[in-house]
N, C-alpha and C positions, 0 to 999 in steps of 0.2 A: 601652314604658322594658325591660317584661320581656323581649316577644319580640325585642328588639334584643341583648338581654344573653345569651338562647340561642342566638340566629343567630351571634354570635360565641363561643362554647363550643363551637357545632358546626364552625364556621371553624376554630379550632385544633385540634380535634381532628383534623378531616382532613387539617390541613396536618402534623402529627405521625408520619400515617403515610407520606405523601408522600414522595419523592426529594428531599433537600435537598441541592442540590451545597453550599454553604458546608460542611455538617456532610460531606458525602464528601470534600472538599478536605483538609479535618484528617488523613483519615487515611492513611497508609502504605501503599503497594503489597501489603505483605507482612500489613498489618492487614487490609487486604480478601480477600487470597489465603487469610487462616485464617479469616476469615468462612465464606466459601463451601465452604474444607475440613470447615467445622466442620458447615455444612447439611449437605454431603454426610455427613459418618459419621453423622448424626440419621437421613437418610432411608435409607444402607442400616444401620443399625440395626433400623429399622422394617420394611423387608425383610425381613431376617433374620429379626426376629419373625413376621412373619404367614408363611413358608416354615416356619419349626417349628411353628406353629399348623396350617396345612393336613397337615405329614407326620403330627403327632400325630392329627389328623382320619383319616386314612389308618390309620394302626395302628389304632385305632379300630376302623372300620367292617372291616378286615381279618382281628382276631380276635374280632370277635363277629358273622361271617357267618353265624352258623345261629341266631340270637335275633331275637326279634320285630323287626317296623319302630319302633313305639315307645323299645324299650329300644336301639336304634342311633341313632335321634337324641338321644335323652339322653345317651348314651354319646358319640358325636361333637360334642355343644354341651360336655359337659365338658372334652372334650380340644382343644376350641379355647379354650375360655378359659384353660387352664393347660396350654399346650402342652408346653413343655419337662419342668415338672413330672408332669406326666402319663406321657412319656414312659416318665422314669426312675422315680417311684415305683409306678404302677399297671401298665406292660405292664412294665417290668425287674424291679422287685421281687416284684411279685404272681405275675404271669401266668408268668413264668420262674422264677424260681427256689422261689418257696413252690408255685404248682402245678403246674411243670413241661408249658405250654402254651405255648411258645415258638416250636412251629415250625409254626405255619399261618399266617405272616406271609408275605406276597409283594410288597412295595411297587412292582418291576417287572412286575407283571402286565399284563394288559391293561385289566382293571376296576380302577383305584388307590380310586375310590372305592365301592365294592359295598354300595350302600344298598339297592336293589331286587333282591338275588343268591336264586339258590333255596337253602332251607335243606338244612343238612348240606353241605353241600359243605366 
């Protein structure tokens, strides 16, 4: 009896995630288009978030070219996790305004992610 009950619950769970024609017929075409536009917007925001994070990693590696490899990796990890906040707070406020070291960044260079670059460049 218990196994039959679990199988029924499993079938109910599987059916809830599948495409239901009756449920889709009740929606208007505008609702369906809005649903897909919302999904597009969510995926576009995720894409922008990852792009900003990779730009922050590039900035972190570019500004720390002369540091050691562990420092570069930790800085890049920190920049990836806190992408936009890293660009604003750590790079702009600290490095550019406080220390005046903002001139060493070249995002359009040949080596965008300089992990193994020569020290002192």
